[in-house]
C-alpha positions as CSV (number, residue, x, y, z in Angstrom):
1,X,-101.5,99.4,76.4
2,X,-104.1,101.7,77.8
3,X,-103.4,103.8,80.9
4,X,-105.1,102.5,84.1
5,X,-107.3,104.9,86.0
6,X,-107.8,104.9,89.8
7,X,-111.2,103.5,89.2
8,X,-109.9,100.3,87.4
9,X,-110.8,97.2,89.3
10,X,-108.2,94.8,90.7
11,X,-109.2,92.3,88.0
12,X,-108.5,95.0,85.3
13,X,-105.1,95.6,86.8
14,X,-104.2,91.9,87.0
15,X,-105.2,91.4,83.4
16,X,-103.1,94.4,82.3
17,X,-100.2,93.0,84.2
18,X,-100.6,89.6,82.5
19,X,-100.6,91.3,79.1
20,X,-97.5,93.3,79.9
21,X,-95.7,90.1,81.1
22,X,-95.9,88.6,77.6
23,X,-93.2,91.0,76.5
24,X,-90.8,89.3,78.8
25,X,-91.9,85.7,79.3
26,X,-94.7,83.3,78.1
27,X,-97.6,82.0,80.0
28,X,-96.9,78.9,82.2
29,X,-98.9,75.9,81.0
30,X,-102.1,74.6,82.7
31,X,-101.9,70.9,82.3
32,X,-104.5,68.3,83.1
33,X,-103.0,65.5,85.1
34,X,-104.5,62.1,84.3
35,X,-102.8,60.3,87.2
36,X,-104.1,62.7,89.9
37,X,-107.5,63.0,88.2
38,X,-108.0,59.2,88.3
39,X,-106.6,58.9,91.8
40,X,-108.9,61.5,93.3
41,X,-111.9,61.2,91.1
42,X,-111.7,64.8,90.0
43,X,-110.6,66.8,86.9
44,X,-107.2,67.8,88.3
45,X,-105.2,70.5,86.5
46,X,-101.7,71.7,87.4
47,X,-100.8,75.4,86.9
48,X,-97.1,74.8,86.3
49,X,-95.4,77.8,87.8
50,X,-92.4,75.5,88.2
51,X,-91.9,76.0,84.4
52,X,-91.5,79.8,84.5
53,X,-88.1,81.1,83.5
54,X,-87.1,81.2,87.1
55,X,-89.1,78.0,88.0
56,X,-91.5,79.8,90.3
57,X,-94.4,82.3,90.2
58,X,-92.3,85.0,92.0
59,X,-91.2,86.4,88.6
60,X,-94.7,87.8,88.2
61,X,-94.8,90.1,91.3
62,X,-91.2,91.3,90.7
63,X,-92.0,92.2,87.1
64,X,-95.2,94.1,88.0
65,X,-93.7,96.0,90.8
66,X,-90.6,97.0,88.9
67,X,-92.4,98.0,85.7
68,X,-94.5,100.5,87.7
69,X,-91.4,102.3,89.0
70,X,-89.3,103.1,86.0
71,X,-87.7,106.0,87.9
72,X,-86.1,103.7,90.5
73,X,-82.5,102.9,90.0
74,X,-81.8,100.6,93.0
75,X,-84.1,97.7,94.1
76,X,-83.5,96.0,97.4
77,X,-85.1,92.6,98.2
78,X,-85.0,89.9,100.9
79,X,-85.8,86.3,99.9
80,X,-85.3,82.7,100.7
81,X,-84.6,82.0,97.1
82,X,-87.5,82.2,94.6
83,X,-88.3,85.9,95.0
84,X,-84.6,86.6,94.8
85,X,-84.4,84.8,91.4
86,X,-87.4,86.8,90.1
87,X,-85.9,90.1,91.2
88,X,-82.5,89.2,89.8
89,X,-84.1,88.2,86.4
90,X,-86.0,91.5,86.3
91,X,-83.1,93.7,87.3
92,X,-81.2,92.4,84.4
93,X,-84.3,92.8,82.1
94,X,-85.0,96.4,83.1
95,X,-81.3,97.4,83.4
96,X,-81.6,98.2,87.1
97,X,-79.2,97.7,90.1
98,X,-80.4,95.1,92.7
99,X,-79.1,94.2,96.1
100,X,-80.6,90.9,97.3
101,X,-80.4,89.7,100.9
102,X,-80.7,85.9,101.4
103,X,-80.6,83.7,104.5
104,X,-77.4,81.9,105.0
105,X,-79.4,78.7,105.1
106,X,-80.7,79.2,101.5
107,X,-80.0,76.1,99.3
108,X,-76.9,76.5,97.1
109,X,-79.0,75.8,94.0
110,X,-81.1,78.9,94.6
111,X,-78.1,81.1,95.4
112,X,-76.3,80.0,92.2
113,X,-79.4,80.5,90.1
114,X,-79.9,84.0,91.5
115,X,-76.4,84.9,90.5
116,X,-76.9,83.4,87.1
117,X,-80.2,85.3,86.4
118,X,-78.9,88.7,87.8
119,X,-75.3,88.7,86.5
120,X,-73.6,92.0,87.1
121,X,-76.9,93.7,87.8
122,X,-77.3,92.2,91.3
123,X,-75.3,91.9,94.5
124,X,-76.1,89.1,97.0
125,X,-75.8,89.6,100.7
126,X,-76.0,86.4,102.8
127,X,-77.2,87.2,106.3
128,X,-79.5,85.7,109.0
129,X,-80.5,82.1,109.7
130,X,-84.2,82.8,109.2
131,X,-86.0,84.9,106.6
132,X,-87.3,87.4,109.1
133,X,-83.7,88.3,110.2
134,X,-82.8,88.7,106.5
135,X,-85.8,90.9,105.9
136,X,-84.9,93.2,108.7
137,X,-81.3,93.6,107.4
138,X,-82.6,94.3,103.9
139,X,-85.0,97.0,105.1
140,X,-82.3,98.7,107.2
141,X,-80.0,98.7,104.2
142,X,-82.7,100.1,101.9
143,X,-83.5,102.9,104.4
144,X,-79.8,103.8,104.5
145,X,-79.2,103.7,100.8
146,X,-82.5,105.1,99.6
147,X,-83.4,102.2,97.3
148,X,-86.8,100.9,96.6
149,X,-87.7,97.9,98.8
150,X,-89.4,95.2,96.7
151,X,-91.3,93.0,99.2
152,X,-91.6,89.3,98.3
153,X,-95.3,89.4,99.1
154,X,-96.5,92.4,101.2
155,X,-96.9,94.9,98.4
156,X,-100.0,95.7,96.4
157,X,-98.1,95.7,93.0
158,X,-96.6,92.3,93.9
159,X,-100.1,90.9,94.8
160,X,-101.4,92.3,91.6
161,X,-98.6,90.6,89.7
162,X,-99.2,87.2,91.3
163,X,-102.9,87.5,90.4
164,X,-101.8,86.9,86.8
165,X,-101.7,83.2,87.7
166,X,-105.5,83.4,88.0
167,X,-105.8,85.5,84.8
168,X,-103.9,82.9,82.8
169,X,-105.8,80.0,84.5
170,X,-109.2,81.4,83.6
171,X,-108.1,82.0,80.0
172,X,-106.5,78.6,79.6
173,X,-109.3,76.6,81.2
174,X,-112.0,78.8,79.5
175,X,-113.7,79.5,82.8
176,X,-113.1,79.8,86.5
177,X,-112.3,76.4,88.1
178,X,-114.6,74.9,90.7
179,X,-111.8,74.7,93.3
180,X,-108.3,76.2,93.5
181,X,-105.6,74.8,95.8
182,X,-102.9,77.4,96.6
183,X,-99.7,77.2,98.7
184,X,-99.2,80.0,101.2
185,X,-96.0,81.5,102.5
186,X,-96.4,85.3,103.0
187,X,-99.7,85.3,101.2
188,X,-98.9,87.1,98.0
189,X,-100.1,84.4,95.6
190,X,-103.1,83.4,97.7
191,X,-104.3,87.0,98.1
192,X,-103.8,87.7,94.4
193,X,-105.7,84.7,93.2
194,X,-108.5,85.2,95.8
195,X,-108.9,88.9,94.8
196,X,-109.1,88.0,91.2
197,X,-111.5,85.0,91.3
198,X,-113.5,86.4,94.3
199,X,-116.5,84.2,95.2
200,X,-116.6,82.4,91.9
201,X,-114.8,79.3,93.1
202,X,-113.8,77.4,96.3
203,X,-110.4,77.7,97.8
204,X,-108.0,75.6,99.9
205,X,-105.0,77.5,101.2
206,X,-102.1,75.1,102.2
207,X,-99.2,75.8,104.5
208,X,-96.4,73.7,105.8
209,X,-96.9,72.7,109.4
210,X,-93.7,74.4,110.4
211,X,-94.7,77.7,108.9
212,X,-98.5,78.0,109.3
213,X,-98.6,81.8,109.6
214,X,-102.0,82.2,107.9
215,X,-103.7,79.9,110.4
216,X,-102.0,81.7,113.2
217,X,-103.3,85.1,111.9
218,X,-106.8,83.8,111.3
219,X,-107.0,82.6,114.9
220,X,-105.6,85.8,116.3
221,X,-107.5,88.1,114.0
222,X,-104.3,89.8,112.8
223,X,-100.8,88.8,111.7
224,X,-98.7,87.4,114.5
225,X,-95.2,86.0,114.4
226,X,-94.7,82.3,114.9
227,X,-92.4,81.3,117.7
228,X,-90.6,78.7,115.6
229,X,-90.3,78.1,111.8
230,X,-89.2,74.9,110.1
231,X,-87.2,76.0,107.0
232,X,-87.5,72.7,105.1
233,X,-90.2,74.1,102.9
234,X,-88.2,77.2,102.5
235,X,-90.4,78.7,99.7
236,X,-93.3,78.9,102.2
237,X,-91.4,79.1,105.5
238,X,-92.5,82.6,106.7
239,X,-92.9,83.5,110.4
240,X,-95.5,86.2,109.9
241,X,-98.0,86.7,107.1
242,X,-98.0,90.2,105.4
243,X,-100.3,92.9,106.6
244,X,-101.5,93.7,103.1
245,X,-101.9,90.1,102.1
246,X,-103.8,89.2,105.3
247,X,-106.2,92.1,104.7
248,X,-107.2,90.3,101.6
249,X,-107.2,86.8,103.2
250,X,-108.7,87.5,106.6
251,X,-112.2,86.3,105.5
252,X,-111.2,82.9,104.1
253,X,-112.0,81.0,107.3
254,X,-110.0,78.2,109.0
255,X,-112.1,75.6,107.3
256,X,-110.6,76.5,104.0
257,X,-107.0,76.2,105.2
258,X,-104.8,73.1,105.6
259,X,-101.4,72.5,107.3
260,X,-99.3,69.6,106.0
261,X,-96.3,68.0,107.6
262,X,-93.0,68.5,105.9
263,X,-92.4,64.7,105.9
264,X,-95.7,64.0,104.1
265,X,-94.9,66.6,101.4
266,X,-91.8,64.5,100.7
267,X,-93.9,61.6,99.7
268,X,-95.6,63.7,97.1
269,X,-92.4,65.1,95.8
270,X,-91.1,61.6,95.2
271,X,-94.4,60.5,93.7
272,X,-94.4,63.4,91.2
273,X,-90.8,62.8,90.3
274,X,-91.1,59.0,89.9
275,X,-94.5,58.8,88.4
276,X,-94.9,62.1,86.4
277,X,-91.3,63.2,86.0
278,X,-92.2,66.6,87.6
279,X,-89.5,68.2,89.8
280,X,-91.1,70.2,92.6
281,X,-89.5,71.9,95.6
282,X,-91.2,71.3,99.0
283,X,-93.4,74.4,98.8
284,X,-94.2,73.6,95.2
285,X,-95.6,70.2,96.1
286,X,-97.9,71.6,98.9
287,X,-101.0,72.0,96.7
288,X,-100.7,68.6,95.1
289,X,-100.2,66.9,98.5
290,X,-103.3,68.7,99.8
291,X,-105.5,66.6,97.5
292,X,-105.1,63.7,100.0
293,X,-107.1,65.7,102.5
294,X,-109.8,67.0,100.3
295,X,-111.2,63.6,99.5
296,X,-114.9,63.5,98.6
297,X,-115.2,67.3,98.6
298,X,-113.5,67.5,95.2
299,X,-114.9,64.4,93.5
300,X,-116.3,65.2,90.0
301,X,-115.1,68.8,90.2
302,X,-112.5,70.8,88.3
303,X,-109.6,71.4,90.6
304,X,-106.5,73.6,89.8
305,X,-103.4,73.0,92.0
306,X,-100.7,75.7,91.7
307,X,-97.3,74.0,91.6
308,X,-95.6,77.1,92.7
309,X,-91.9,76.2,92.4
310,X,-89.5,73.7,91.1
311,X,-86.2,75.0,92.5
312,X,-85.1,71.8,94.0
313,X,-81.4,71.0,94.8
314,X,-80.9,67.3,94.1
315,X,-78.3,67.1,96.8
316,X,-81.4,67.2,99.1
317,X,-82.9,64.1,97.5
318,X,-81.5,61.7,100.1
319,X,-83.2,63.8,102.9
320,X,-86.4,63.9,101.0
321,X,-86.4,60.1,100.6
322,X,-85.5,59.6,104.3
323,X,-88.4,61.9,105.4
324,X,-90.8,60.2,103.0
325,X,-89.8,56.7,104.2
326,X,-90.2,57.6,107.9
327,X,-93.6,59.2,107.3
328,X,-94.8,56.2,105.3
329,X,-93.7,53.9,108.1
330,X,-91.3,51.8,106.1
331,X,-88.2,53.1,107.9
332,X,-87.7,53.2,111.6
333,X,-84.9,53.9,114.0
334,X,-84.7,52.4,117.5
335,X,-82.3,51.9,120.3
336,X,-81.7,48.3,121.3
337,X,-80.1,46.9,124.4
338,X,-78.0,44.1,123.0
339,X,-76.4,41.4,125.1
340,X,-72.6,41.5,125.0
341,X,-72.0,37.9,124.2
342,X,-70.9,35.8,121.2
343,X,-73.8,35.2,118.9
344,X,-76.0,38.0,120.2
345,X,-75.9,39.9,116.9
346,X,-76.6,36.7,114.9
347,X,-79.7,36.1,117.1
348,X,-81.0,39.5,116.4
349,X,-80.5,39.2,112.7
350,X,-82.6,36.1,112.8
351,X,-85.6,38.1,113.8
352,X,-85.5,40.1,110.6
353,X,-87.8,39.2,107.8
354,X,-86.8,38.6,104.1
355,X,-87.7,42.2,103.2
356,X,-86.1,43.9,106.2
357,X,-82.8,45.6,105.6
358,X,-80.5,47.2,108.1
359,X,-79.7,50.8,107.0
360,X,-77.8,51.8,110.1
361,X,-76.0,50.0,112.9
362,X,-74.0,51.9,115.5
363,X,-72.9,51.0,119.1
364,X,-73.7,53.9,121.3
365,X,-72.1,52.5,124.4
366,X,-69.4,49.8,124.3
367,X,-68.2,49.8,127.9
368,X,-71.1,47.9,129.5
369,X,-70.1,44.5,130.8
370,X,-73.3,42.6,130.0
371,X,-75.3,44.9,127.6
372,X,-74.6,47.6,125.0
373,X,-76.9,50.2,123.5
374,X,-77.2,50.0,119.7
375,X,-78.7,52.5,117.3
376,X,-80.4,50.6,114.5
377,X,-82.1,51.9,111.4
378,X,-84.2,49.4,109.4
379,X,-86.0,49.7,106.1
380,X,-88.7,47.4,104.9
381,X,-91.3,47.2,102.2
382,X,-94.4,47.4,104.4
383,X,-95.0,49.0,107.8
384,X,-96.7,45.8,109.1
385,X,-93.3,44.1,109.0
386,X,-92.3,46.1,112.0
387,X,-95.2,44.7,114.0
388,X,-93.7,41.2,113.5
389,X,-90.2,42.3,114.4
390,X,-91.3,44.0,117.6
391,X,-93.4,41.0,118.5
392,X,-90.3,38.8,118.3
393,X,-88.2,41.2,120.3
394,X,-90.8,41.3,123.0
395,X,-91.1,37.5,123.1
396,X,-87.4,37.2,123.6
397,X,-87.2,39.8,126.3
398,X,-85.3,42.5,124.4
399,X,-85.4,46.1,125.6
400,X,-85.8,48.6,122.8
401,X,-87.2,52.1,122.1
402,X,-88.6,53.4,118.9
403,X,-87.1,56.9,118.4
404,X,-88.3,57.5,114.8
405,X,-90.7,60.2,115.8
406,X,-88.8,61.5,118.8
407,X,-87.7,64.9,117.6
408,X,-85.1,65.5,120.2
409,X,-83.4,62.1,120.1
410,X,-83.6,61.9,116.3
411,X,-82.0,65.3,116.0
412,X,-78.9,64.2,117.9
413,X,-78.7,60.5,117.0
414,X,-80.0,60.3,113.4
């Protein structure tokens, strides 16, 4: 492989990184998806980063950064899971020592996979409830021990490595796609793909609503920390976009960004699992879910969605199903004042339709003489069935409150 000069372009460096990667792992496939193509009237392709050796694209940036520092003996990283697995895999590959800091809220599946990939080459340190707390602890440790800190996204070599996703996409498709849909956490993948393709295609950068740090930075004109982060889409739940990544993304414009609710992402996760047999983590499903918002703008065009990760712990499947049902309107929770008399429950059950099912029933207060408060969860096959149920309750004078979307009450009662 030829030596790169200072004058080599970013594209040259990204191509060189992609070539070097082939010594360690193969390209991830670019697969046309007939189901999504027909549904959205576009030529939809999935860049399957969920099929990399560590089931995410993070392997790329870790490889590129570590191969450029053969003299370093200790690599330190902070990660919510996917970057950790990439660093662990590469520490073992390069024969380097790694210390990886992870939030205590990291799913067990990602922790165990990190240990498996790293073996004796890595040590895990679990600290902090949020990624940014974990990041601070890792950087402090690195400064004390003199290791090389390997950022999950805010590093030029990491950005260059992530750009290999675009290099492969262009080669596999035979051209630059018309439109690329990219999930955004700290911005490493998005800034790499944007820097490689430049103005040759259109972009949509997608963030989870509880971690929209790119949109916050675009509005402020510089990276700013979010006051609160929802960790459900942990692969993209970053409180502040990177300085280096934002320097490359600052011109994308708010019109080319989307934020998507974590509950809606769950509907896409289930659809991809049930229809396509594709396992995606929440962050990995963001790009596919974004197609719902792009509508007419992508009809007839060649669209590549980066499915960025498939590190999903199936113990979370009940939560994903619950979120998807609530978002779709086929499951609701409400508090009902039920008369404390014989036959009252039977009367209520008579209001339910043939496709309504009680998923939860719990008395919240049993000491009232005439009425008791009941928490009820109901599943049905169509949201319109709730209109009929509520009409019957209103007609018979029942007092009730729908708390499905009440974040505070739902947190304590559901």
